[in-house]
N, CA, C and O atoms as CSV, one atom per row, in Angstrom:
chain,resi,resn,atom,element,x,y,z
A,1,UNK,N,N,124.115,97.321,94.545
A,1,UNK,CA,C,123.110,97.492,93.401
A,1,UNK,C,C,122.253,95.893,93.196
A,1,UNK,O,O,122.529,94.748,92.842
A,2,UNK,N,N,120.687,96.933,93.826
A,2,UNK,CA,C,119.521,95.341,93.753
A,2,UNK,C,C,118.925,95.612,92.421
A,2,UNK,O,O,118.977,96.473,91.542
A,3,UNK,N,N,118.265,94.354,92.701
A,3,UNK,CA,C,117.373,94.133,90.973
A,3,UNK,C,C,115.716,94.492,91.267
A,3,UNK,O,O,115.078,93.445,91.376
A,4,UNK,N,N,114.801,95.825,91.434
A,4,UNK,CA,C,113.707,95.663,92.022
A,4,UNK,C,C,112.603,95.567,90.385
A,4,UNK,O,O,113.022,95.520,89.229
A,5,UNK,N,N,111.312,95.565,90.807
A,5,UNK,CA,C,110.721,95.862,89.909
A,5,UNK,C,C,109.819,96.578,90.288
A,5,UNK,O,O,109.388,96.184,91.372
A,6,UNK,N,N,109.128,97.787,89.770
A,6,UNK,CA,C,108.445,98.897,90.059
A,6,UNK,C,C,106.741,98.839,89.185
A,6,UNK,O,O,106.539,98.856,87.971
A,7,UNK,N,N,106.040,98.791,89.960
A,7,UNK,CA,C,104.561,99.168,89.295
A,7,UNK,C,C,103.970,100.440,89.413
A,7,UNK,O,O,103.970,101.174,90.401
A,8,UNK,N,N,103.351,100.671,88.049
A,8,UNK,CA,C,102.780,102.037,88.622
A,8,UNK,C,C,101.118,101.969,87.797
A,8,UNK,O,O,100.713,101.857,86.640
A,9,UNK,N,N,100.703,102.066,88.734
A,9,UNK,CA,C,99.127,101.613,88.840
A,9,UNK,C,C,98.323,102.612,88.163
A,9,UNK,O,O,97.239,102.217,87.736
A,10,UNK,N,N,98.687,104.027,87.949
A,10,UNK,CA,C,98.413,105.239,87.586
A,10,UNK,C,C,98.045,105.041,85.686
A,10,UNK,O,O,97.179,105.380,84.879
A,11,UNK,N,N,99.046,104.450,85.712
A,11,UNK,CA,C,99.679,104.350,83.961
A,11,UNK,C,C,99.162,102.364,83.490
A,11,UNK,O,O,99.093,101.808,82.394
A,12,UNK,N,N,98.982,102.002,84.477
A,12,UNK,CA,C,99.000,99.996,84.530
A,12,UNK,C,C,100.677,99.618,83.977
A,12,UNK,O,O,100.704,99.233,82.809
A,13,UNK,N,N,101.515,99.662,84.410
A,13,UNK,CA,C,102.803,99.524,83.844
A,13,UNK,C,C,103.722,99.062,84.804
A,13,UNK,O,O,103.674,99.586,85.917
A,14,UNK,N,N,104.884,97.823,84.493
A,14,UNK,CA,C,105.462,97.368,85.684
A,14,UNK,C,C,106.788,97.410,84.855
A,14,UNK,O,O,107.215,96.904,83.818
A,15,UNK,N,N,107.093,98.007,85.535
A,15,UNK,CA,C,109.215,97.929,84.796
A,15,UNK,C,C,110.223,97.691,85.757
A,15,UNK,O,O,110.115,97.862,86.971
A,16,UNK,N,N,111.193,97.294,85.149
A,16,UNK,CA,C,112.360,96.733,85.948
A,16,UNK,C,C,113.901,97.606,85.968
A,16,UNK,O,O,114.616,97.926,85.019
A,17,UNK,N,N,114.068,97.823,87.356
A,17,UNK,CA,C,115.257,98.852,87.689
A,17,UNK,C,C,116.325,97.960,88.431
A,17,UNK,O,O,116.103,96.933,89.071
A,18,UNK,N,N,117.332,98.477,88.241
A,18,UNK,CA,C,118.852,98.134,89.193
A,18,UNK,C,C,119.394,99.656,89.476
A,18,UNK,O,O,120.011,100.517,88.850
A,19,UNK,N,N,118.786,99.491,90.837
A,19,UNK,CA,C,119.200,100.614,91.440
A,19,UNK,C,C,120.135,100.426,92.923
A,19,UNK,O,O,120.182,99.361,93.539
A,20,UNK,N,N,120.634,101.304,93.213
A,20,UNK,CA,C,121.599,101.494,94.709
A,20,UNK,C,C,120.583,101.361,95.739
A,20,UNK,O,O,119.640,102.148,95.823
A,21,UNK,N,N,120.775,100.292,96.592
A,21,UNK,CA,C,120.301,100.184,97.211
A,21,UNK,C,C,120.757,101.065,98.953
A,21,UNK,O,O,120.445,100.614,100.055
A,22,UNK,N,N,121.127,101.679,98.831
A,22,UNK,CA,C,121.621,103.047,99.598
A,22,UNK,C,C,121.585,104.129,99.540
A,22,UNK,O,O,121.955,104.839,100.475
A,23,UNK,N,N,121.017,104.701,98.151
A,23,UNK,CA,C,120.196,105.802,98.028
A,23,UNK,C,C,118.666,105.981,98.966
A,23,UNK,O,O,117.908,105.106,99.386
A,24,UNK,N,N,118.594,107.437,99.076
A,24,UNK,CA,C,117.319,107.716,100.150
A,24,UNK,C,C,116.171,106.999,99.109
A,24,UNK,O,O,116.662,106.335,98.196
A,25,UNK,N,N,114.802,107.072,99.166
A,25,UNK,CA,C,114.155,106.574,99.054
A,25,UNK,C,C,113.748,107.538,98.118
A,25,UNK,O,O,113.362,107.242,96.988
A,26,UNK,N,N,113.855,109.196,98.748
A,26,UNK,CA,C,112.958,110.243,97.857
A,26,UNK,C,C,113.822,110.134,96.684
A,26,UNK,O,O,113.267,109.983,95.595
A,27,UNK,N,N,115.203,110.190,96.747
A,27,UNK,CA,C,116.149,110.596,95.326
A,27,UNK,C,C,115.588,109.290,94.086
A,27,UNK,O,O,115.380,109.383,92.876
A,28,UNK,N,N,115.477,108.110,95.050
A,28,UNK,CA,C,115.172,107.004,93.933
A,28,UNK,C,C,114.052,107.231,93.670
A,28,UNK,O,O,114.169,107.129,92.449
A,29,UNK,N,N,112.873,107.497,93.841
A,29,UNK,CA,C,111.795,107.623,93.150
A,29,UNK,C,C,111.838,109.046,92.217
A,29,UNK,O,O,111.283,109.071,91.118
A,30,UNK,N,N,112.466,110.080,92.698
A,30,UNK,CA,C,112.769,111.248,91.714
A,30,UNK,C,C,113.041,111.027,90.292
A,30,UNK,O,O,112.455,111.549,89.344
A,31,UNK,N,N,114.399,109.844,90.257
A,31,UNK,CA,C,114.827,109.570,89.321
A,31,UNK,C,C,114.083,108.053,88.629
A,31,UNK,O,O,114.199,107.831,87.424
A,32,UNK,N,N,113.628,107.467,89.186
A,32,UNK,CA,C,112.562,106.137,88.690
A,32,UNK,C,C,111.698,107.209,88.132
A,32,UNK,O,O,111.606,107.113,86.909
A,33,UNK,N,N,111.038,108.196,88.645
A,33,UNK,CA,C,109.706,109.134,87.556
A,33,UNK,C,C,109.710,109.521,86.583
A,33,UNK,O,O,108.821,109.382,85.743
A,34,UNK,N,N,111.147,110.342,86.431
A,34,UNK,CA,C,111.529,110.584,85.574
A,34,UNK,C,C,111.740,110.016,84.037
A,34,UNK,O,O,111.245,110.386,82.973
A,35,UNK,N,N,112.766,108.866,84.385
A,35,UNK,CA,C,112.980,108.043,83.486
A,35,UNK,C,C,111.841,107.206,83.477
A,35,UNK,O,O,112.036,106.419,82.551
A,36,UNK,N,N,110.876,106.982,83.953
A,36,UNK,CA,C,109.259,106.675,83.321
A,36,UNK,C,C,108.710,107.586,82.436
A,36,UNK,O,O,108.383,107.374,81.268
A,37,UNK,N,N,108.632,108.593,83.056
A,37,UNK,CA,C,108.159,110.082,82.657
A,37,UNK,C,C,108.687,110.180,80.557
A,37,UNK,O,O,107.982,110.501,79.599
A,38,UNK,N,N,110.000,109.791,80.606
A,38,UNK,CA,C,110.653,110.036,79.531
A,38,UNK,C,C,110.223,108.904,78.596
A,38,UNK,O,O,109.536,109.219,77.624
A,39,UNK,N,N,110.542,107.665,78.773
A,39,UNK,CA,C,110.112,106.428,78.485
A,39,UNK,C,C,108.403,107.267,77.528
A,39,UNK,O,O,108.127,107.593,76.373
A,40,UNK,N,N,107.930,107.276,78.427
A,40,UNK,CA,C,106.166,107.228,78.142
A,40,UNK,C,C,105.421,108.607,77.547
A,40,UNK,O,O,104.256,108.823,77.213
A,41,UNK,N,N,106.787,109.553,77.569
A,41,UNK,CA,C,105.952,110.449,77.059
A,41,UNK,C,C,105.292,111.287,78.053
A,41,UNK,O,O,104.749,112.221,77.462
A,42,UNK,N,N,105.124,111.343,79.209
A,42,UNK,CA,C,104.397,111.837,80.316
A,42,UNK,C,C,105.044,113.335,80.937
A,42,UNK,O,O,106.230,113.297,80.609
A,43,UNK,N,N,104.822,114.463,81.588
A,43,UNK,CA,C,104.938,115.105,82.286
A,43,UNK,C,C,104.780,115.350,83.771
A,43,UNK,O,O,103.830,115.801,84.411
A,44,UNK,N,N,105.708,115.021,84.057
A,44,UNK,CA,C,105.217,115.126,85.919
A,44,UNK,C,C,105.210,116.223,86.648
A,44,UNK,O,O,106.297,116.787,86.771
A,45,UNK,N,N,104.220,116.719,87.205
A,45,UNK,CA,C,104.187,117.765,87.763
A,45,UNK,C,C,104.688,118.207,89.493
A,45,UNK,O,O,105.044,119.201,90.125
A,46,UNK,N,N,104.450,116.842,89.691
A,46,UNK,CA,C,105.000,116.982,91.199
A,46,UNK,C,C,105.375,116.178,92.078
A,46,UNK,O,O,104.727,115.797,93.053
A,47,UNK,N,N,106.862,115.770,91.645
A,47,UNK,CA,C,107.622,114.989,92.112
A,47,UNK,C,C,107.524,115.110,93.590
A,47,UNK,O,O,107.705,113.924,93.866
A,48,UNK,N,N,107.420,115.500,94.347
A,48,UNK,CA,C,107.076,115.666,96.105
A,48,UNK,C,C,106.328,114.817,96.326
A,48,UNK,O,O,106.544,114.169,97.350
A,49,UNK,N,N,105.495,114.560,95.733
A,49,UNK,CA,C,104.081,113.374,96.055
A,49,UNK,C,C,103.986,112.183,95.970
A,49,UNK,O,O,102.992,111.524,96.273
A,50,UNK,N,N,105.356,111.645,95.405
A,50,UNK,CA,C,105.175,110.383,95.196
A,50,UNK,C,C,105.342,109.902,96.209
A,50,UNK,O,O,105.860,110.420,97.199
A,51,UNK,N,N,104.750,108.410,96.040
A,51,UNK,CA,C,105.180,107.861,97.661
A,51,UNK,C,C,105.380,105.914,96.682
A,51,UNK,O,O,104.829,105.344,95.741
A,52,UNK,N,N,106.243,105.667,97.460
A,52,UNK,CA,C,106.587,104.035,97.269
A,52,UNK,C,C,106.140,103.192,98.581
A,52,UNK,O,O,106.141,103.518,99.768
A,53,UNK,N,N,105.672,101.721,97.791
A,53,UNK,CA,C,104.880,101.087,98.951
A,53,UNK,C,C,105.806,99.634,98.960
A,53,UNK,O,O,106.525,99.545,97.964
A,54,UNK,N,N,105.889,98.662,99.773
A,54,UNK,CA,C,106.232,97.399,99.527
A,54,UNK,C,C,105.214,96.325,98.936
A,54,UNK,O,O,104.165,96.023,99.505
A,55,UNK,N,N,105.574,95.873,97.930
A,55,UNK,CA,C,104.121,95.341,97.179
A,55,UNK,C,C,103.811,94.003,98.140
A,55,UNK,O,O,102.697,93.481,98.174
A,56,UNK,N,N,105.040,93.490,98.973
A,56,UNK,CA,C,105.098,92.275,99.802
A,56,UNK,C,C,103.608,92.477,101.115
A,56,UNK,O,O,102.677,91.689,101.280
A,57,UNK,N,N,103.875,93.819,101.867
A,57,UNK,CA,C,103.017,93.795,103.077
A,57,UNK,C,C,102.207,95.138,102.854
A,57,UNK,O,O,101.285,95.357,103.640
A,58,UNK,N,N,102.547,96.321,101.562
A,58,UNK,CA,C,101.783,97.356,101.321
A,58,UNK,C,C,102.342,98.041,102.181
A,58,UNK,O,O,101.619,98.978,102.521
A,59,UNK,N,N,103.954,97.991,103.048
A,59,UNK,CA,C,103.490,98.724,104.352
A,59,UNK,C,C,103.949,100.351,103.072
A,59,UNK,O,O,103.927,100.081,101.872
A,60,UNK,N,N,104.250,101.594,103.416
A,60,UNK,CA,C,104.381,102.586,103.376
A,60,UNK,C,C,106.385,102.941,103.301
A,60,UNK,O,O,106.957,102.752,104.374
A,61,UNK,N,N,107.071,103.300,102.382
A,61,UNK,CA,C,108.388,103.620,102.886
A,61,UNK,C,C,108.311,104.500,102.521
A,61,UNK,O,O,107.822,105.111,101.571
A,62,UNK,N,N,109.268,104.717,103.993
A,62,UNK,CA,C,109.918,106.035,105.039
A,62,UNK,C,C,110.905,106.563,103.350
A,62,UNK,O,O,111.732,105.794,102.861
A,63,UNK,N,N,110.555,108.068,102.656
A,63,UNK,CA,C,111.192,108.677,102.149
A,63,UNK,C,C,112.410,108.754,102.344
A,63,UNK,O,O,113.241,108.397,101.508
A,64,UNK,N,N,112.695,109.246,103.508
A,64,UNK,CA,C,113.966,109.672,103.805
A,64,UNK,C,C,115.319,108.060,104.590
A,64,UNK,O,O,116.379,107.983,105.211
A,65,UNK,N,N,114.496,107.329,104.103
A,65,UNK,CA,C,115.201,106.241,104.375
A,65,UNK,C,C,115.599,105.527,103.032
A,65,UNK,O,O,114.672,105.429,102.228
A,66,UNK,N,N,117.123,104.878,102.546
A,66,UNK,CA,C,117.319,104.300,102.266
A,66,UNK,C,C,116.386,103.242,101.944
A,66,UNK,O,O,115.484,103.099,102.769
A,67,UNK,N,N,116.381,102.286,100.713
A,67,UNK,CA,C,115.654,101.323,100.359
A,67,UNK,C,C,115.801,100.238,101.071
A,67,UNK,O,O,114.976,99.359,101.321
A,68,UNK,N,N,117.401,100.391,101.530
A,68,UNK,CA,C,117.681,98.922,102.526
A,68,UNK,C,C,117.392,99.230,103.640
A,68,UNK,O,O,117.233,98.256,104.375
A,69,UNK,N,N,117.179,100.694,104.337
A,69,UNK,CA,C,116.980,100.701,105.772
A,69,UNK,C,C,115.419,100.428,105.907
A,69,UNK,O,O,114.963,100.281,107.041
A,70,UNK,N,N,114.513,100.349,104.710
A,70,UNK,CA,C,112.925,99.946,104.427
A,70,UNK,C,C,113.011,98.286,104.377
A,70,UNK,O,O,111.935,97.711,104.208
A,71,UNK,N,N,114.169,97.497,104.507
A,71,UNK,CA,C,113.636,96.572,104.353
A,71,UNK,C,C,113.688,95.577,102.714
A,71,UNK,O,O,113.455,94.369,102.662
A,72,UNK,N,N,114.022,96.389,101.593
A,72,UNK,CA,C,113.794,96.426,100.197
A,72,UNK,C,C,115.392,96.088,100.045
A,72,UNK,O,O,116.472,96.637,100.265
A,73,UNK,N,N,114.688,94.380,99.343
A,73,UNK,CA,C,116.302,93.559,98.872
A,73,UNK,C,C,115.912,93.564,97.402
A,73,UNK,O,O,115.062,94.094,96.686
A,74,UNK,N,N,117.211,92.494,97.262
A,74,UNK,CA,C,117.032,91.939,95.286
A,74,UNK,C,C,115.838,91.272,95.241
A,74,UNK,O,O,115.600,90.298,95.954
A,75,UNK,N,N,114.765,91.920,94.131
A,75,UNK,CA,C,114.041,90.674,93.650
A,75,UNK,C,C,112.026,91.590,94.018
A,75,UNK,O,O,110.919,91.465,93.495
A,76,UNK,N,N,112.535,92.318,95.030
A,76,UNK,CA,C,111.295,92.843,95.345
A,76,UNK,C,C,110.538,93.706,94.614
A,76,UNK,O,O,111.087,94.240,93.651
A,77,UNK,N,N,109.421,93.959,94.849
A,77,UNK,CA,C,108.277,94.710,94.024
A,77,UNK,C,C,107.802,96.427,94.834
A,77,UNK,O,O,107.133,96.555,95.860
A,78,UNK,N,N,108.087,96.969,94.425
A,78,UNK,CA,C,107.521,98.244,94.661
A,78,UNK,C,C,106.830,99.094,93.888
A,78,UNK,O,O,107.157,99.355,92.730
A,79,UNK,N,N,105.397,99.789,94.734
A,79,UNK,CA,C,104.412,100.102,94.049
A,79,UNK,C,C,104.502,101.387,94.022
A,79,UNK,O,O,104.066,101.877,95.064
A,80,UNK,N,N,104.926,102.229,93.191
A,80,UNK,CA,C,105.234,103.558,92.904
A,80,UNK,C,C,104.092,104.646,93.108
A,80,UNK,O,O,104.071,105.018,91.935
A,81,UNK,N,N,102.969,105.560,93.827
A,81,UNK,CA,C,101.759,105.821,93.759
A,81,UNK,C,C,102.224,107.587,94.116
A,81,UNK,O,O,101.351,108.453,94.187
């Protein structure tokens, strides 16, 4: 488990999550988006359109790989679009 920050520019908010770094980014993004939508009272229309970027170098994460395989470590910040 690692702690990451997730920036969501579309709603100008930042969240802290503890996630399993071995889970594929696609699953992680879906779960994070669902939690954010519940908290903020939003309806998510198309979770398949989510993308994640590493804030450090603005690289797009491969959604078929895990956070670890994408080089994400404890304390990193992810941008979700």
